[in-house]
N, C-alpha and C positions, 0 to 999 in steps of 0.2 A: 572453471568460469563455472558456479554453485548457480547462476541465473536461470542456466538450462533446466539443470533439475525442477528449481520452481514457480520458472514457468510451463513445464512441464505436470506441476500439482495442481496446479490452478486452473490449467486443462482438463484438468482429471475432478477438480470439486466444481469444475460446474458442469462439465458431464455429467456427475452421479444427478447434481441440479435438475436438470432438464430432465435427463429419467423420473425424473417425479410427475410430469406431463406429457403423457403418453404423445404420440405423433409431434410433439413440438422439438423444436431447433434453432439449436445455440448461436445467438447475432453478433452475440458483444458480452462484454466480458471487461469491470470497471474494478479497478484497483489500487493501494491507498499504501504507503510505503512511505515510513519514516524516514528524513535526511541519515536517523545513527540505525536506522537497518540494515547497513552491508549494502544493499542493493544497487547495481551503476542501471538504475532507470532503462537506458537507452540499449544494455547488454542486454538487460530483460524484455525488450522491444524485440531484438536481434534476435533470439533466440528461440521467443513468441512466433515471430514467422518466418521460422529457418522449421517450427517442428511441424503448424500448423499449413508449409507449402505441400501444394501442391495432393493435401488429404483433404477432406472434409470441411475440412475448418480452417482454409485455405479465403473466408470470406471471416471468418470471426476479428471479431474487431475487440480490437486489446489498450484499455483505455486507463490512464495512469492517476493520480495525484499526486504528486511531493504532498506529504507535512509535514512545517517543522519543529522542532524541539518549544516544546510546552515545559514554562516553569511555571510554583505554585508559591505566591510569598504565606512563608507561616505568622505573618503575623496579620498584616491584610486581605491575605486569600484571591488577592488579584492573579491572574493567571493571563500569563504574557511568552507571546512568543520574543527565545534567543536565538543567535546566533552560536552560538556557544557549542562547540563540536562535542563537547565529549558528558556522559550522562553523570560520572564523576565531577565534575566542575559546577560549582552554580553557583548563576546568573543574578543579579543585583536588584530587586525588585523596581519597577521605569518610575511610580507610583506614589512608593514610601522610603526606596533609599535602603532597603532592609534590607538588608547582606545574605539574610537567613530564610534559602528559595530551598524549592522541593523538585528535583525532575519529575514531570509526570505522562510526556508523549513526546513522541516520537524518533517511536524505536520500535513502531510494529509497519507488518506488515498482512492487509488484511481485505478480501475481498469484499467491495465494496457494491457491489449487484452482478449479478446471471443476468443479462437478457435473454426473454427465449422470444419468439414466433411459434403462438399456437395456432394449429392446423382448424 
């Protein structure tokens, strides 16, 4: 379960950001997770709860946003969500029906925000 390592890294990065504000207390973390990232969101939430249980971070709220796979049409430039679950399979453009599209996102794992309470 690599989600434990990911949860630990997310918490560590949030603490690093919080440390830049003396006296601030970490209260929330937001994460964007692409459908192609290989991260199980439920497992990540569970891992986060486990590593923060009975610690000073027990009340820190982890907010997750599931991000779809997005392709861009090479002819008309239209960006669209795709249900294809492989970055190696192109999805046709729903606007112009061109078969030449390019994968542009959906594999991300990003910290979107760190919420702190300042003294």
